[in-house]
C-alpha positions in Angstrom: 136.0 -1.8 3.9 134.4 -0.9 7.2 135.3 -3.3 10.1 133.2 -5.1 12.7 133.7 -2.4 15.3 132.7 0.4 12.9 129.5 -1.4 11.8 128.4 -2.2 15.4 129.3 1.3 16.6 127.3 3.0 13.8 124.3 0.7 14.2 124.3 1.1 17.9 124.3 4.9 17.7 121.5 4.7 15.1 119.7 2.3 17.4 119.8 4.8 20.3 118.4 7.5 18.1 115.8 5.1 16.8 114.8 4.1 20.3 114.6 7.7 21.4 112.5 8.7 18.4 110.2 5.9 19.1 109.8 6.7 22.7 109.5 10.5 22.5 107.9 11.0 19.1 105.9 7.8 18.4 104.9 7.0 22.0 106.4 3.6 21.8 106.6 2.0 25.3 110.0 2.3 26.9 110.6 -1.5 26.8 109.6 -1.6 23.1 111.8 1.4 22.3 114.8 -0.2 24.1 114.3 -3.5 22.3 114.1 -1.6 19.0 117.4 0.1 19.8 119.0 -3.3 20.5 117.6 -4.9 17.3 119.0 -2.0 15.3 122.4 -2.4 16.9 122.5 -6.2 16.2 121.2 -5.8 12.7 124.3 -3.6 11.9 126.4 -6.8 11.6 123.8 -9.1 10.0 125.1 -8.6 6.4 128.5 -10.0 7.5 126.9 -13.4 8.2 128.2 -14.2 4.7 131.8 -13.3 5.8 134.6 -15.8 5.6 135.6 -14.7 9.1 134.0 -16.6 11.9 133.6 -13.7 14.3 130.5 -12.0 12.9 128.7 -15.4 12.3 129.6 -16.8 15.7 128.7 -13.7 17.8 125.6 -12.8 15.9 124.2 -16.3 15.7 124.8 -16.9 19.4 122.9 -13.7 20.3 120.1 -14.3 17.8 119.7 -17.9 19.0 119.2 -16.7 22.5 116.8 -13.7 21.8 114.6 -15.0 19.0 112.8 -17.7 21.1 112.1 -15.0 23.7 110.7 -12.6 21.1 108.4 -15.4 19.9 106.7 -16.0 23.3 103.6 -14.0 22.3 103.3 -15.9 19.1 103.5 -19.2 20.9 100.9 -18.1 23.3 98.6 -17.1 20.4 99.0 -20.6 19.1 97.8 -22.0 22.4 100.9 -23.8 23.3 101.5 -25.0 26.9 104.5 -23.8 28.9 106.3 -27.1 28.3 105.7 -26.8 24.5 106.9 -23.2 24.5 110.1 -24.3 26.2 110.5 -27.2 23.7 109.9 -25.0 20.7 112.3 -22.4 22.1 115.0 -25.0 22.5 114.5 -26.3 18.9 114.7 -22.7 17.5 117.9 -22.1 19.5 119.6 -25.2 18.0 118.4 -24.4 14.5 119.7 -20.9 14.6 122.9 -21.6 16.5 124.1 -24.5 14.4 121.8 -25.1 11.4 121.5 -21.5 10.1 125.2 -20.7 10.7 126.1 -23.8 8.6 123.8 -22.7 5.8 125.4 -19.3 5.6 128.8 -20.9 5.6 128.0 -23.3 2.8 125.7 -21.4 0.5 126.7 -17.7 0.6 129.6 -15.8 -0.6 130.9 -12.5 0.9 129.3 -9.4 -0.8 126.8 -11.7 -2.5 123.0 -11.3 -2.3 123.0 -11.2 1.5 124.7 -7.8 1.0 121.7 -6.2 -0.8 118.5 -4.3 -0.4 116.3 -7.4 -0.9 118.2 -9.0 2.0 117.4 -6.0 4.2 113.8 -6.5 3.3 114.1 -10.2 4.2 115.6 -9.4 7.6 112.8 -6.8 8.2 110.1 -9.3 7.3 111.6 -12.0 9.5 111.6 -9.4 12.4 108.0 -8.6 11.7 107.1 -12.3 12.0 109.2 -13.0 15.0 108.3 -9.9 17.0 104.6 -10.8 17.4 102.5 -8.6 19.7 99.0 -7.2 19.9 100.0 -3.8 18.4 100.9 -3.9 14.7 102.5 -0.4 15.0 105.0 -1.7 17.5 105.8 -4.6 15.2 106.4 -2.2 12.4 108.6 -0.1 14.6 110.8 -3.1 15.4 110.8 -4.1 11.7 112.0 -0.6 10.8 114.7 -0.8 13.4 116.1 -4.0 12.0 116.1 -2.7 8.4 117.7 0.6 9.6 120.6 -1.3 11.2 121.0 -3.6 8.2 121.0 -0.8 5.6 123.5 1.2 7.7 125.9 -1.7 7.1 125.4 -1.6 3.4 125.8 2.2 3.3 129.1 2.0 5.2 130.4 -0.6 2.9 129.7 1.6 -0.1 131.2 4.7 1.6 134.4 2.8 2.5 134.6 1.8 -1.2 135.3 5.4 -2.1 138.7 6.8 -1.4 140.8 9.8 -2.3 144.0 9.3 -4.3 146.2 12.2 -5.3 143.2 14.6 -5.0 140.9 12.5 -7.0 138.0 10.2 -6.1 138.9 6.6 -6.6 136.3 3.8 -6.6 137.4 0.4 -5.3 136.4 -2.8 -7.0 134.0 -3.4 -4.1 132.0 -0.3 -4.9 128.4 -1.2 -5.8 128.5 -4.7 -4.3 126.6 -3.9 -1.1 123.8 -1.5 -1.8 122.3 -3.4 -4.7 119.1 -5.0 -6.0 120.7 -8.0 -7.7 124.0 -9.7 -8.4 125.6 -11.4 -11.3 124.6 -14.8 -10.0 121.2 -15.7 -11.4 120.4 -18.5 -9.0 121.3 -16.3 -6.0 119.0 -13.6 -7.3 116.2 -16.1 -7.8 116.7 -17.6 -4.3 116.8 -14.2 -2.6 113.6 -12.9 -4.3 111.9 -16.2 -3.9 112.6 -16.2 -0.2 111.4 -12.6 0.1 108.1 -13.3 -1.7 107.5 -16.3 0.5 108.1 -14.4 3.7 105.9 -11.5 2.5 103.2 -14.0 1.7 103.4 -15.5 5.2 103.5 -12.0 6.8 100.4 -10.8 4.9 98.5 -14.0 5.9 99.5 -13.6 9.6 96.3 -14.1 11.6 96.8 -10.9 13.6 97.4 -8.9 10.4 94.3 -10.4 8.8 92.2 -9.4 11.8 93.7 -5.9 12.0 92.6 -5.2 8.4 89.2 -6.8 8.9 89.8 -10.2 7.1 88.4 -12.5 9.7 87.4 -15.4 7.4 89.3 -17.4 4.8 92.7 -17.2 6.4 95.0 -19.2 4.1 97.4 -20.0 6.9 95.0 -21.4 9.5 95.8 -25.0 8.5 99.6 -24.4 8.9 99.0 -22.9 12.4 96.8 -25.8 13.4 99.4 -28.3 12.3 102.2 -26.6 14.3 99.8 -26.3 17.3 99.1 -30.0 17.2 102.9 -30.8 17.0 103.7 -29.1 20.2 100.6 -30.0 22.3 
């Protein structure tokens, strides 16, 4: 099984390549390209949030808790929040991620469960799309792709490290097929994963900026939710 250093090194190298490709080929602004590279690097250890070891969870959650509120500043401004409300919302998000989310992973996931899967990679990418709000949807898609690239690199490495040579023959470990998968043997885990993915996609499709981008200016199904959140933090 690939270790923490192997995963973070691989995703970092991929992140540098992703950032360079974004800057030189896709004309992504330098700051956006560098952020995409960093997100790809961090995402390389996200699947191990279901690990029994506290190192991946502690390090990743601490970093995510610090950076997510900063990435959401544009979204807070779109919602019309004041500076004080943005600071309050950022603090709440930090506490939820740093302590609440870590506890959820500790209690309700098992290593190499559905968090080690392709649907989980899609979940991570969709969350990145919602968090990294900005005026240019192409830039949001670039960051989303960077997160998914780092996440999937972890899954691929886990599968590759499940293959070994013994006496000149290929031998598959018991862990083979447990990372790069679409579902597991646990029905409720599958239902929860796909249900979460569908909910996040629904929210992403109804994002006000996305609706405007595709010309749907009226009938936004999520306007009420945004108004409620706006009133909470005013």
